[in-house]
mmCIF file of the N, C-alpha and C atoms, coordinates in Angstrom:
data_MODEL
# 
_entry.id   MODEL 
# 
loop_
_atom_site.group_PDB 
_atom_site.id 
_atom_site.type_symbol 
_atom_site.label_atom_id 
_atom_site.label_alt_id 
_atom_site.label_comp_id 
_atom_site.label_asym_id 
_atom_site.label_entity_id 
_atom_site.label_seq_id 
_atom_site.pdbx_PDB_ins_code 
_atom_site.Cartn_x 
_atom_site.Cartn_y 
_atom_site.Cartn_z 
_atom_site.occupancy 
_atom_site.B_iso_or_equiv 
_atom_site.pdbx_formal_charge 
_atom_site.auth_seq_id 
_atom_site.auth_comp_id 
_atom_site.auth_asym_id 
_atom_site.auth_atom_id 
_atom_site.pdbx_PDB_model_num 
ATOM 1   N N  . UNK A 1 1  ? 0.832   -1.184  0.000   1.00 0.00 ? 1  UNK A N  1 
ATOM 2   C CA . UNK A 1 1  ? 0.000   0.000   0.000   1.00 0.00 ? 1  UNK A CA 1 
ATOM 3   C C  . UNK A 1 1  ? 0.878   1.250   0.000   1.00 0.00 ? 1  UNK A C  1 
ATOM 4   N N  . UNK A 1 2  ? 1.871   1.250   0.871   1.00 0.00 ? 2  UNK A N  1 
ATOM 5   C CA . UNK A 1 2  ? 2.738   2.430   0.936   1.00 0.00 ? 2  UNK A CA 1 
ATOM 6   C C  . UNK A 1 2  ? 3.460   2.645   -0.387  1.00 0.00 ? 2  UNK A C  1 
ATOM 7   N N  . UNK A 1 3  ? 3.948   1.586   -0.995  1.00 0.00 ? 3  UNK A N  1 
ATOM 8   C CA . UNK A 1 3  ? 4.674   1.733   -2.256  1.00 0.00 ? 3  UNK A CA 1 
ATOM 9   C C  . UNK A 1 3  ? 3.786   2.313   -3.350  1.00 0.00 ? 3  UNK A C  1 
ATOM 10  N N  . UNK A 1 4  ? 2.538   1.904   -3.403  1.00 0.00 ? 4  UNK A N  1 
ATOM 11  C CA . UNK A 1 4  ? 1.619   2.482   -4.389  1.00 0.00 ? 4  UNK A CA 1 
ATOM 12  C C  . UNK A 1 4  ? 1.391   3.964   -4.102  1.00 0.00 ? 4  UNK A C  1 
ATOM 13  N N  . UNK A 1 5  ? 1.196   4.284   -2.831  1.00 0.00 ? 5  UNK A N  1 
ATOM 14  C CA . UNK A 1 5  ? 0.999   5.689   -2.457  1.00 0.00 ? 5  UNK A CA 1 
ATOM 15  C C  . UNK A 1 5  ? 2.246   6.513   -2.782  1.00 0.00 ? 5  UNK A C  1 
ATOM 16  N N  . UNK A 1 6  ? 3.414   5.952   -2.510  1.00 0.00 ? 6  UNK A N  1 
ATOM 17  C CA . UNK A 1 6  ? 4.654   6.666   -2.818  1.00 0.00 ? 6  UNK A CA 1 
ATOM 18  C C  . UNK A 1 6  ? 4.804   6.882   -4.329  1.00 0.00 ? 6  UNK A C  1 
ATOM 19  N N  . UNK A 1 7  ? 4.387   5.916   -5.116  1.00 0.00 ? 7  UNK A N  1 
ATOM 20  C CA . UNK A 1 7  ? 4.450   6.074   -6.571  1.00 0.00 ? 7  UNK A CA 1 
ATOM 21  C C  . UNK A 1 7  ? 3.571   7.239   -7.011  1.00 0.00 ? 7  UNK A C  1 
ATOM 22  N N  . UNK A 1 8  ? 2.395   7.356   -6.421  1.00 0.00 ? 8  UNK A N  1 
ATOM 23  C CA . UNK A 1 8  ? 1.489   8.455   -6.747  1.00 0.00 ? 8  UNK A CA 1 
ATOM 24  C C  . UNK A 1 8  ? 2.101   9.795   -6.339  1.00 0.00 ? 8  UNK A C  1 
ATOM 25  N N  . UNK A 1 9  ? 2.746   9.825   -5.195  1.00 0.00 ? 9  UNK A N  1 
ATOM 26  C CA . UNK A 1 9  ? 3.399   11.039  -4.720  1.00 0.00 ? 9  UNK A CA 1 
ATOM 27  C C  . UNK A 1 9  ? 4.565   11.416  -5.642  1.00 0.00 ? 9  UNK A C  1 
ATOM 28  N N  . UNK A 1 10 ? 5.322   10.428  -6.075  1.00 0.00 ? 10 UNK A N  1 
ATOM 29  C CA . UNK A 1 10 ? 6.447   10.704  -6.984  1.00 0.00 ? 10 UNK A CA 1 
ATOM 30  C C  . UNK A 1 10 ? 5.950   11.280  -8.305  1.00 0.00 ? 10 UNK A C  1 
ATOM 31  N N  . UNK A 1 11 ? 4.767   10.879  -8.731  1.00 0.00 ? 11 UNK A N  1 
ATOM 32  C CA . UNK A 1 11 ? 4.187   11.464  -9.950  1.00 0.00 ? 11 UNK A CA 1 
ATOM 33  C C  . UNK A 1 11 ? 3.959   12.964  -9.778  1.00 0.00 ? 11 UNK A C  1 
ATOM 34  N N  . UNK A 1 12 ? 3.762   13.394  -8.530  1.00 0.00 ? 12 UNK A N  1 
ATOM 35  C CA . UNK A 1 12 ? 3.606   14.823  -8.222  1.00 0.00 ? 12 UNK A CA 1 
ATOM 36  C C  . UNK A 1 12 ? 4.950   15.506  -8.002  1.00 0.00 ? 12 UNK A C  1 
ATOM 37  N N  . UNK A 1 13 ? 6.042   14.732  -8.067  1.00 0.00 ? 13 UNK A N  1 
ATOM 38  C CA . UNK A 1 13 ? 7.373   15.299  -7.905  1.00 0.00 ? 13 UNK A CA 1 
ATOM 39  C C  . UNK A 1 13 ? 7.857   15.390  -6.472  1.00 0.00 ? 13 UNK A C  1 
ATOM 40  N N  . UNK A 1 14 ? 7.233   14.633  -5.572  1.00 0.00 ? 14 UNK A N  1 
ATOM 41  C CA . UNK A 1 14 ? 7.608   14.678  -4.160  1.00 0.00 ? 14 UNK A CA 1 
ATOM 42  C C  . UNK A 1 14 ? 8.087   13.322  -3.681  1.00 0.00 ? 14 UNK A C  1 
ATOM 43  N N  . UNK A 1 15 ? 8.747   13.351  -2.522  1.00 0.00 ? 15 UNK A N  1 
ATOM 44  C CA . UNK A 1 15 ? 9.128   12.131  -1.826  1.00 0.00 ? 15 UNK A CA 1 
ATOM 45  C C  . UNK A 1 15 ? 8.910   12.379  -0.338  1.00 0.00 ? 15 UNK A C  1 
ATOM 46  N N  . UNK A 1 16 ? 8.242   11.457  0.317   1.00 0.00 ? 16 UNK A N  1 
ATOM 47  C CA . UNK A 1 16 ? 7.964   11.571  1.747   1.00 0.00 ? 16 UNK A CA 1 
ATOM 48  C C  . UNK A 1 16 ? 8.535   10.320  2.413   1.00 0.00 ? 16 UNK A C  1 
ATOM 49  N N  . UNK A 1 17 ? 9.213   10.499  3.527   1.00 0.00 ? 17 UNK A N  1 
ATOM 50  C CA . UNK A 1 17 ? 9.993   9.406   4.098   1.00 0.00 ? 17 UNK A CA 1 
ATOM 51  C C  . UNK A 1 17 ? 9.303   8.582   5.186   1.00 0.00 ? 17 UNK A C  1 
ATOM 52  N N  . UNK A 1 18 ? 8.065   8.879   5.528   1.00 0.00 ? 18 UNK A N  1 
ATOM 53  C CA . UNK A 1 18 ? 7.425   8.068   6.563   1.00 0.00 ? 18 UNK A CA 1 
ATOM 54  C C  . UNK A 1 18 ? 5.979   7.733   6.189   1.00 0.00 ? 18 UNK A C  1 
ATOM 55  N N  . UNK A 1 19 ? 5.484   6.650   6.753   1.00 0.00 ? 19 UNK A N  1 
ATOM 56  C CA . UNK A 1 19 ? 4.139   6.170   6.436   1.00 0.00 ? 19 UNK A CA 1 
ATOM 57  C C  . UNK A 1 19 ? 3.069   7.226   6.692   1.00 0.00 ? 19 UNK A C  1 
ATOM 58  N N  . UNK A 1 20 ? 3.116   7.836   7.840   1.00 0.00 ? 20 UNK A N  1 
ATOM 59  C CA . UNK A 1 20 ? 2.085   8.794   8.215   1.00 0.00 ? 20 UNK A CA 1 
ATOM 60  C C  . UNK A 1 20 ? 2.040   9.967   7.238   1.00 0.00 ? 20 UNK A C  1 
ATOM 61  N N  . UNK A 1 21 ? 3.198   10.473  6.867   1.00 0.00 ? 21 UNK A N  1 
ATOM 62  C CA . UNK A 1 21 ? 3.256   11.568  5.902   1.00 0.00 ? 21 UNK A CA 1 
ATOM 63  C C  . UNK A 1 21 ? 2.751   11.157  4.529   1.00 0.00 ? 21 UNK A C  1 
ATOM 64  N N  . UNK A 1 22 ? 3.117   9.960   4.120   1.00 0.00 ? 22 UNK A N  1 
ATOM 65  C CA . UNK A 1 22 ? 2.660   9.436   2.819   1.00 0.00 ? 22 UNK A CA 1 
ATOM 66  C C  . UNK A 1 22 ? 1.137   9.359   2.787   1.00 0.00 ? 22 UNK A C  1 
ATOM 67  N N  . UNK A 1 23 ? 0.568   8.755   3.823   1.00 0.00 ? 23 UNK A N  1 
ATOM 68  C CA . UNK A 1 23 ? -0.882  8.581   3.840   1.00 0.00 ? 23 UNK A CA 1 
ATOM 69  C C  . UNK A 1 23 ? -1.618  9.912   4.003   1.00 0.00 ? 23 UNK A C  1 
ATOM 70  N N  . UNK A 1 24 ? -1.054  10.814  4.783   1.00 0.00 ? 24 UNK A N  1 
ATOM 71  C CA . UNK A 1 24 ? -1.667  12.137  4.942   1.00 0.00 ? 24 UNK A CA 1 
ATOM 72  C C  . UNK A 1 24 ? -1.686  12.875  3.600   1.00 0.00 ? 24 UNK A C  1 
ATOM 73  N N  . UNK A 1 25 ? -0.578  12.844  2.887   1.00 0.00 ? 25 UNK A N  1 
ATOM 74  C CA . UNK A 1 25 ? -0.495  13.502  1.589   1.00 0.00 ? 25 UNK A CA 1 
ATOM 75  C C  . UNK A 1 25 ? -1.566  12.948  0.641   1.00 0.00 ? 25 UNK A C  1 
ATOM 76  N N  . UNK A 1 26 ? -1.684  11.635  0.582   1.00 0.00 ? 26 UNK A N  1 
ATOM 77  C CA . UNK A 1 26 ? -2.653  11.000  -0.322  1.00 0.00 ? 26 UNK A CA 1 
ATOM 78  C C  . UNK A 1 26 ? -4.074  11.431  0.033   1.00 0.00 ? 26 UNK A C  1 
ATOM 79  N N  . UNK A 1 27 ? -4.393  11.441  1.318   1.00 0.00 ? 27 UNK A N  1 
ATOM 80  C CA . UNK A 1 27 ? -5.750  11.826  1.732   1.00 0.00 ? 27 UNK A CA 1 
ATOM 81  C C  . UNK A 1 27 ? -6.061  13.289  1.409   1.00 0.00 ? 27 UNK A C  1 
ATOM 82  N N  . UNK A 1 28 ? -5.070  14.163  1.601   1.00 0.00 ? 28 UNK A N  1 
ATOM 83  C CA . UNK A 1 28 ? -5.280  15.595  1.371   1.00 0.00 ? 28 UNK A CA 1 
ATOM 84  C C  . UNK A 1 28 ? -5.263  15.935  -0.118  1.00 0.00 ? 28 UNK A C  1 
ATOM 85  N N  . UNK A 1 29 ? -4.302  15.422  -0.847  1.00 0.00 ? 29 UNK A N  1 
ATOM 86  C CA . UNK A 1 29 ? -4.127  15.791  -2.250  1.00 0.00 ? 29 UNK A CA 1 
ATOM 87  C C  . UNK A 1 29 ? -5.048  15.044  -3.214  1.00 0.00 ? 29 UNK A C  1 
ATOM 88  N N  . UNK A 1 30 ? -5.581  13.922  -2.783  1.00 0.00 ? 30 UNK A N  1 
ATOM 89  C CA . UNK A 1 30 ? -6.425  13.116  -3.661  1.00 0.00 ? 30 UNK A CA 1 
ATOM 90  C C  . UNK A 1 30 ? -7.777  12.812  -3.013  1.00 0.00 ? 30 UNK A C  1 
ATOM 91  N N  . UNK A 1 31 ? -8.547  13.855  -2.675  1.00 0.00 ? 31 UNK A N  1 
ATOM 92  C CA . UNK A 1 31 ? -9.834  13.617  -2.013  1.00 0.00 ? 31 UNK A CA 1 
ATOM 93  C C  . UNK A 1 31 ? -10.828 12.844  -2.890  1.00 0.00 ? 31 UNK A C  1 
ATOM 94  N N  . UNK A 1 32 ? -10.675 12.944  -4.204  1.00 0.00 ? 32 UNK A N  1 
ATOM 95  C CA . UNK A 1 32 ? -11.593 12.229  -5.100  1.00 0.00 ? 32 UNK A CA 1 
ATOM 96  C C  . UNK A 1 32 ? -11.441 10.711  -5.008  1.00 0.00 ? 32 UNK A C  1 
ATOM 97  N N  . UNK A 1 33 ? -10.321 10.249  -4.480  1.00 0.00 ? 33 UNK A N  1 
ATOM 98  C CA . UNK A 1 33 ? -10.135 8.803   -4.314  1.00 0.00 ? 33 UNK A CA 1 
ATOM 99  C C  . UNK A 1 33 ? -10.953 8.276   -3.140  1.00 0.00 ? 33 UNK A C  1 
ATOM 100 N N  . UNK A 1 34 ? -11.446 9.179   -2.296  1.00 0.00 ? 34 UNK A N  1 
ATOM 101 C CA . UNK A 1 34 ? -12.309 8.837   -1.161  1.00 0.00 ? 34 UNK A CA 1 
ATOM 102 C C  . UNK A 1 34 ? -11.659 7.806   -0.236  1.00 0.00 ? 34 UNK A C  1 
ATOM 103 N N  . UNK A 1 35 ? -10.402 8.079   0.158   1.00 0.00 ? 35 UNK A N  1 
ATOM 104 C CA . UNK A 1 35 ? -9.667  7.196   1.045   1.00 0.00 ? 35 UNK A CA 1 
ATOM 105 C C  . UNK A 1 35 ? -9.790  7.703   2.477   1.00 0.00 ? 35 UNK A C  1 
ATOM 106 N N  . UNK A 1 36 ? -9.941  6.787   3.408   1.00 0.00 ? 36 UNK A N  1 
ATOM 107 C CA . UNK A 1 36 ? -10.204 7.123   4.800   1.00 0.00 ? 36 UNK A CA 1 
ATOM 108 C C  . UNK A 1 36 ? -8.915  7.182   5.619   1.00 0.00 ? 36 UNK A C  1 
ATOM 109 N N  . UNK A 1 37 ? -8.641  8.353   6.193   1.00 0.00 ? 37 UNK A N  1 
ATOM 110 C CA . UNK A 1 37 ? -7.453  8.539   7.017   1.00 0.00 ? 37 UNK A CA 1 
ATOM 111 C C  . UNK A 1 37 ? -7.432  7.551   8.183   1.00 0.00 ? 37 UNK A C  1 
ATOM 112 N N  . UNK A 1 38 ? -8.573  7.295   8.786   1.00 0.00 ? 38 UNK A N  1 
ATOM 113 C CA . UNK A 1 38 ? -8.648  6.380   9.927   1.00 0.00 ? 38 UNK A CA 1 
ATOM 114 C C  . UNK A 1 38 ? -8.201  4.971   9.541   1.00 0.00 ? 38 UNK A C  1 
ATOM 115 N N  . UNK A 1 39 ? -8.542  4.549   8.338   1.00 0.00 ? 39 UNK A N  1 
ATOM 116 C CA . UNK A 1 39 ? -8.107  3.233   7.878   1.00 0.00 ? 39 UNK A CA 1 
ATOM 117 C C  . UNK A 1 39 ? -6.586  3.201   7.721   1.00 0.00 ? 39 UNK A C  1 
ATOM 118 N N  . UNK A 1 40 ? -6.035  4.233   7.115   1.00 0.00 ? 40 UNK A N  1 
ATOM 119 C CA . UNK A 1 40 ? -4.578  4.297   6.981   1.00 0.00 ? 40 UNK A CA 1 
ATOM 120 C C  . UNK A 1 40 ? -3.898  4.270   8.345   1.00 0.00 ? 40 UNK A C  1 
ATOM 121 N N  . UNK A 1 41 ? -4.434  4.994   9.298   1.00 0.00 ? 41 UNK A N  1 
ATOM 122 C CA . UNK A 1 41 ? -3.857  5.002   10.646  1.00 0.00 ? 41 UNK A CA 1 
ATOM 123 C C  . UNK A 1 41 ? -3.961  3.617   11.289  1.00 0.00 ? 41 UNK A C  1 
ATOM 124 N N  . UNK A 1 42 ? -5.060  2.946   11.065  1.00 0.00 ? 42 UNK A N  1 
ATOM 125 C CA . UNK A 1 42 ? -5.253  1.605   11.627  1.00 0.00 ? 42 UNK A CA 1 
ATOM 126 C C  . UNK A 1 42 ? -4.200  0.637   11.080  1.00 0.00 ? 42 UNK A C  1 
ATOM 127 N N  . UNK A 1 43 ? -4.005  0.634   9.780   1.00 0.00 ? 43 UNK A N  1 
ATOM 128 C CA . UNK A 1 43 ? -3.027  -0.306  9.222   1.00 0.00 ? 43 UNK A CA 1 
ATOM 129 C C  . UNK A 1 43 ? -1.596  0.126   9.549   1.00 0.00 ? 43 UNK A C  1 
ATOM 130 N N  . UNK A 1 44 ? -1.365  1.426   9.638   1.00 0.00 ? 44 UNK A N  1 
ATOM 131 C CA . UNK A 1 44 ? -0.029  1.919   9.978   1.00 0.00 ? 44 UNK A CA 1 
ATOM 132 C C  . UNK A 1 44 ? 0.352   1.530   11.396  1.00 0.00 ? 44 UNK A C  1 
ATOM 133 N N  . UNK A 1 45 ? -0.549  1.743   12.337  1.00 0.00 ? 45 UNK A N  1 
ATOM 134 C CA . UNK A 1 45 ? -0.233  1.412   13.729  1.00 0.00 ? 45 UNK A CA 1 
ATOM 135 C C  . UNK A 1 45 ? -0.130  -0.101  13.936  1.00 0.00 ? 45 UNK A C  1 
ATOM 136 N N  . UNK A 1 46 ? -0.935  -0.863  13.232  1.00 0.00 ? 46 UNK A N  1 
ATOM 137 C CA . UNK A 1 46 ? -0.832  -2.327  13.304  1.00 0.00 ? 46 UNK A CA 1 
ATOM 138 C C  . UNK A 1 46 ? 0.519   -2.784  12.774  1.00 0.00 ? 46 UNK A C  1 
ATOM 139 N N  . UNK A 1 47 ? 0.933   -2.222  11.663  1.00 0.00 ? 47 UNK A N  1 
ATOM 140 C CA . UNK A 1 47 ? 2.237   -2.546  11.076  1.00 0.00 ? 47 UNK A CA 1 
ATOM 141 C C  . UNK A 1 47 ? 3.361   -2.172  12.030  1.00 0.00 ? 47 UNK A C  1 
ATOM 142 N N  . UNK A 1 48 ? 3.252   -0.996  12.652  1.00 0.00 ? 48 UNK A N  1 
ATOM 143 C CA . UNK A 1 48 ? 4.296   -0.560  13.576  1.00 0.00 ? 48 UNK A CA 1 
ATOM 144 C C  . UNK A 1 48 ? 4.377   -1.465  14.804  1.00 0.00 ? 48 UNK A C  1 
ATOM 145 N N  . UNK A 1 49 ? 3.224   -1.882  15.343  1.00 0.00 ? 49 UNK A N  1 
ATOM 146 C CA . UNK A 1 49 ? 3.246   -2.797  16.489  1.00 0.00 ? 49 UNK A CA 1 
ATOM 147 C C  . UNK A 1 49 ? 3.921   -4.111  16.108  1.00 0.00 ? 49 UNK A C  1 
ATOM 148 N N  . UNK A 1 50 ? 3.655   -4.579  14.885  1.00 0.00 ? 50 UNK A N  1 
ATOM 149 C CA . UNK A 1 50 ? 4.271   -5.814  14.412  1.00 0.00 ? 50 UNK A CA 1 
ATOM 150 C C  . UNK A 1 50 ? 5.773   -5.629  14.214  1.00 0.00 ? 50 UNK A C  1 
ATOM 151 N N  . UNK A 1 51 ? 6.148   -4.562  13.542  1.00 0.00 ? 51 UNK A N  1 
ATOM 152 C CA . UNK A 1 51 ? 7.547   -4.337  13.179  1.00 0.00 ? 51 UNK A CA 1 
ATOM 153 C C  . UNK A 1 51 ? 8.431   -3.983  14.374  1.00 0.00 ? 51 UNK A C  1 
ATOM 154 N N  . UNK A 1 52 ? 7.941   -3.124  15.256  1.00 0.00 ? 52 UNK A N  1 
ATOM 155 C CA . UNK A 1 52 ? 8.779   -2.589  16.318  1.00 0.00 ? 52 UNK A CA 1 
ATOM 156 C C  . UNK A 1 52 ? 8.561   -3.224  17.689  1.00 0.00 ? 52 UNK A C  1 
ATOM 157 N N  . UNK A 1 53 ? 7.387   -3.827  17.896  1.00 0.00 ? 53 UNK A N  1 
ATOM 158 C CA . UNK A 1 53 ? 7.099   -4.437  19.192  1.00 0.00 ? 53 UNK A CA 1 
ATOM 159 C C  . UNK A 1 53 ? 6.990   -5.960  19.109  1.00 0.00 ? 53 UNK A C  1 
ATOM 160 N N  . UNK A 1 54 ? 7.023   -6.505  17.901  1.00 0.00 ? 54 UNK A N  1 
ATOM 161 C CA . UNK A 1 54 ? 6.926   -7.943  17.727  1.00 0.00 ? 54 UNK A CA 1 
ATOM 162 C C  . UNK A 1 54 ? 5.530   -8.497  17.916  1.00 0.00 ? 54 UNK A C  1 
ATOM 163 N N  . UNK A 1 55 ? 4.531   -7.634  17.907  1.00 0.00 ? 55 UNK A N  1 
ATOM 164 C CA . UNK A 1 55 ? 3.140   -8.057  18.067  1.00 0.00 ? 55 UNK A CA 1 
ATOM 165 C C  . UNK A 1 55 ? 2.659   -8.762  16.801  1.00 0.00 ? 55 UNK A C  1 
ATOM 166 N N  . UNK A 1 56 ? 2.009   -9.892  16.984  1.00 0.00 ? 56 UNK A N  1 
ATOM 167 C CA . UNK A 1 56 ? 1.495   -10.632 15.826  1.00 0.00 ? 56 UNK A CA 1 
ATOM 168 C C  . UNK A 1 56 ? 0.280   -9.941  15.215  1.00 0.00 ? 56 UNK A C  1 
ATOM 169 N N  . UNK A 1 57 ? 0.117   -10.143 13.927  1.00 0.00 ? 57 UNK A N  1 
ATOM 170 C CA . UNK A 1 57 ? -1.099  -9.710  13.241  1.00 0.00 ? 57 UNK A CA 1 
ATOM 171 C C  . UNK A 1 57 ? -1.940  -10.963 13.083  1.00 0.00 ? 57 UNK A C  1 
ATOM 172 N N  . UNK A 1 58 ? -3.037  -11.014 13.790  1.00 0.00 ? 58 UNK A N  1 
ATOM 173 C CA . UNK A 1 58 ? -3.859  -12.220 13.811  1.00 0.00 ? 58 UNK A CA 1 
ATOM 174 C C  . UNK A 1 58 ? -4.656  -12.367 12.510  1.00 0.00 ? 58 UNK A C  1 
ATOM 175 N N  . UNK A 1 59 ? -5.098  -13.561 12.289  1.00 0.00 ? 59 UNK A N  1 
ATOM 176 C CA . UNK A 1 59 ? -5.956  -13.844 11.128  1.00 0.00 ? 59 UNK A CA 1 
ATOM 177 C C  . UNK A 1 59 ? -7.215  -12.977 11.196  1.00 0.00 ? 59 UNK A C  1 
ATOM 178 N N  . UNK A 1 60 ? -7.734  -12.806 12.399  1.00 0.00 ? 60 UNK A N  1 
ATOM 179 C CA . UNK A 1 60 ? -8.934  -11.985 12.596  1.00 0.00 ? 60 UNK A CA 1 
ATOM 180 C C  . UNK A 1 60 ? -8.648  -10.524 12.249  1.00 0.00 ? 60 UNK A C  1 
ATOM 181 N N  . UNK A 1 61 ? -7.477  -10.025 12.660  1.00 0.00 ? 61 UNK A N  1 
ATOM 182 C CA . UNK A 1 61 ? -7.086  -8.643  12.329  1.00 0.00 ? 61 UNK A CA 1 
ATOM 183 C C  . UNK A 1 61 ? -7.008  -8.462  10.819  1.00 0.00 ? 61 UNK A C  1 
ATOM 184 N N  . UNK A 1 62 ? -6.391  -9.427  10.139  1.00 0.00 ? 62 UNK A N  1 
ATOM 185 C CA . UNK A 1 62 ? -6.244  -9.343  8.687   1.00 0.00 ? 62 UNK A CA 1 
ATOM 186 C C  . UNK A 1 62 ? -7.607  -9.379  8.006   1.00 0.00 ? 62 UNK A C  1 
ATOM 187 N N  . UNK A 1 63 ? -8.472  -10.298 8.434   1.00 0.00 ? 63 UNK A N  1 
ATOM 188 C CA . UNK A 1 63 ? -9.800  -10.423 7.823   1.00 0.00 ? 63 UNK A CA 1 
ATOM 189 C C  . UNK A 1 63 ? -10.603 -9.132  7.986   1.00 0.00 ? 63 UNK A C  1 
ATOM 190 N N  . UNK A 1 64 ? -10.366 -8.416  9.086   1.00 0.00 ? 64 UNK A N  1 
ATOM 191 C CA . UNK A 1 64 ? -11.099 -7.168  9.345   1.00 0.00 ? 64 UNK A CA 1 
ATOM 192 C C  . UNK A 1 64 ? -10.734 -6.063  8.352   1.00 0.00 ? 64 UNK A C  1 
ATOM 193 N N  . UNK A 1 65 ? -9.533  -6.138  7.752   1.00 0.00 ? 65 UNK A N  1 
ATOM 194 C CA . UNK A 1 65 ? -9.100  -5.075  6.841   1.00 0.00 ? 65 UNK A CA 1 
ATOM 195 C C  . UNK A 1 65 ? -8.880  -5.560  5.407   1.00 0.00 ? 65 UNK A C  1 
ATOM 196 N N  . UNK A 1 66 ? -8.951  -6.850  5.187   1.00 0.00 ? 66 UNK A N  1 
ATOM 197 C CA . UNK A 1 66 ? -8.590  -7.426  3.886   1.00 0.00 ? 66 UNK A CA 1 
ATOM 198 C C  . UNK A 1 66 ? -9.363  -6.816  2.721   1.00 0.00 ? 66 UNK A C  1 
ATOM 199 N N  . UNK A 1 67 ? -10.673 -6.750  2.816   1.00 0.00 ? 67 UNK A N  1 
ATOM 200 C CA . UNK A 1 67 ? -11.484 -6.234  1.712   1.00 0.00 ? 67 UNK A CA 1 
ATOM 201 C C  . UNK A 1 67 ? -11.173 -4.770  1.424   1.00 0.00 ? 67 UNK A C  1 
ATOM 202 N N  . UNK A 1 68 ? -11.108 -3.956  2.474   1.00 0.00 ? 68 UNK A N  1 
ATOM 203 C CA . UNK A 1 68 ? -10.815 -2.535  2.279   1.00 0.00 ? 68 UNK A CA 1 
ATOM 204 C C  . UNK A 1 68 ? -9.398  -2.344  1.747   1.00 0.00 ? 68 UNK A C  1 
ATOM 205 N N  . UNK A 1 69 ? -8.461  -3.164  2.210   1.00 0.00 ? 69 UNK A N  1 
ATOM 206 C CA . UNK A 1 69 ? -7.082  -3.094  1.728   1.00 0.00 ? 69 UNK A CA 1 
ATOM 207 C C  . UNK A 1 69 ? -7.045  -3.365  0.223   1.00 0.00 ? 69 UNK A C  1 
ATOM 208 N N  . UNK A 1 70 ? -7.727  -4.401  -0.218  1.00 0.00 ? 70 UNK A N  1 
ATOM 209 C CA . UNK A 1 70 ? -7.750  -4.742  -1.647  1.00 0.00 ? 70 UNK A CA 1 
ATOM 210 C C  . UNK A 1 70 ? -8.408  -3.626  -2.455  1.00 0.00 ? 70 UNK A C  1 
ATOM 211 N N  . UNK A 1 71 ? -9.473  -3.050  -1.928  1.00 0.00 ? 71 UNK A N  1 
ATOM 212 C CA . UNK A 1 71 ? -10.154 -1.944  -2.604  1.00 0.00 ? 71 UNK A CA 1 
ATOM 213 C C  . UNK A 1 71 ? -9.223  -0.736  -2.734  1.00 0.00 ? 71 UNK A C  1 
ATOM 214 N N  . UNK A 1 72 ? -8.495  -0.407  -1.680  1.00 0.00 ? 72 UNK A N  1 
ATOM 215 C CA . UNK A 1 72 ? -7.580  0.721   -1.720  1.00 0.00 ? 72 UNK A CA 1 
ATOM 216 C C  . UNK A 1 72 ? -6.436  0.475   -2.698  1.00 0.00 ? 72 UNK A C  1 
ATOM 217 N N  . UNK A 1 73 ? -5.900  -0.729  -2.701  1.00 0.00 ? 73 UNK A N  1 
ATOM 218 C CA . UNK A 1 73 ? -4.827  -1.057  -3.651  1.00 0.00 ? 73 UNK A CA 1 
ATOM 219 C C  . UNK A 1 73 ? -5.327  -0.858  -5.074  1.00 0.00 ? 73 UNK A C  1 
ATOM 220 N N  . UNK A 1 74 ? -6.512  -1.350  -5.372  1.00 0.00 ? 74 UNK A N  1 
ATOM 221 C CA . UNK A 1 74 ? -7.085  -1.196  -6.710  1.00 0.00 ? 74 UNK A CA 1 
ATOM 222 C C  . UNK A 1 74 ? -7.311  0.273   -7.044  1.00 0.00 ? 74 UNK A C  1 
ATOM 223 N N  . UNK A 1 75 ? -7.855  1.025   -6.109  1.00 0.00 ? 75 UNK A N  1 
ATOM 224 C CA . UNK A 1 75 ? -8.149  2.447   -6.316  1.00 0.00 ? 75 UNK A CA 1 
ATOM 225 C C  . UNK A 1 75 ? -6.871  3.244   -6.589  1.00 0.00 ? 75 UNK A C  1 
ATOM 226 N N  . UNK A 1 76 ? -5.850  3.015   -5.788  1.00 0.00 ? 76 UNK A N  1 
ATOM 227 C CA . UNK A 1 76 ? -4.601  3.757   -5.953  1.00 0.00 ? 76 UNK A CA 1 
ATOM 228 C C  . UNK A 1 76 ? -3.885  3.327   -7.242  1.00 0.00 ? 76 UNK A C  1 
ATOM 229 N N  . UNK A 1 77 ? -3.945  2.047   -7.532  1.00 0.00 ? 77 UNK A N  1 
ATOM 230 C CA . UNK A 1 77 ? -3.343  1.536   -8.762  1.00 0.00 ? 77 UNK A CA 1 
ATOM 231 C C  . UNK A 1 77 ? -3.985  2.196   -9.984  1.00 0.00 ? 77 UNK A C  1 
ATOM 232 N N  . UNK A 1 78 ? -5.306  2.315   -9.982  1.00 0.00 ? 78 UNK A N  1 
ATOM 233 C CA . UNK A 1 78 ? -6.018  2.969   -11.091 1.00 0.00 ? 78 UNK A CA 1 
ATOM 234 C C  . UNK A 1 78 ? -5.623  4.448   -11.212 1.00 0.00 ? 78 UNK A C  1 
ATOM 235 N N  . UNK A 1 79 ? -5.404  5.094   -10.078 1.00 0.00 ? 79 UNK A N  1 
ATOM 236 C CA . UNK A 1 79 ? -5.017  6.512   -10.097 1.00 0.00 ? 79 UNK A CA 1 
ATOM 237 C C  . UNK A 1 79 ? -3.634  6.698   -10.718 1.00 0.00 ? 79 UNK A C  1 
ATOM 238 N N  . UNK A 1 80 ? -2.823  5.664   -10.690 1.00 0.00 ? 80 UNK A N  1 
ATOM 239 C CA . UNK A 1 80 ? -1.483  5.739   -11.273 1.00 0.00 ? 80 UNK A CA 1 
ATOM 240 C C  . UNK A 1 80 ? -1.487  5.595   -12.779 1.00 0.00 ? 80 UNK A C  1 
ATOM 241 N N  . UNK A 1 81 ? -2.547  5.024   -13.323 1.00 0.00 ? 81 UNK A N  1 
ATOM 242 C CA . UNK A 1 81 ? -2.604  4.819   -14.780 1.00 0.00 ? 81 UNK A CA 1 
ATOM 243 C C  . UNK A 1 81 ? -2.977  6.113   -15.472 1.00 0.00 ? 81 UNK A C  1 
ATOM 244 N N  . UNK A 1 82 ? -2.327  6.399   -16.598 1.00 0.00 ? 82 UNK A N  1 
ATOM 245 C CA . UNK A 1 82 ? -2.619  7.654   -17.306 1.00 0.00 ? 82 UNK A CA 1 
ATOM 246 C C  . UNK A 1 82 ? -4.009  7.688   -17.912 1.00 0.00 ? 82 UNK A C  1 
# 
């Protein structure tokens, strides 16, 4: 998700070095994509707990975000196409 968002940001000529900044930029600059900041924060904090605290991401946690994650990937991917 972050890599797709970063690709969109690079198309604007920018580079942002952290997840929160990347997702904030996408939400502010691309309101027509109708992406939810709260969802980005949810996946960002879950990722950080996993990466930095060693907290597992449960099957239940994944199932709770899987559909929206796939929808966002598709939406951002489409925004990258000319």
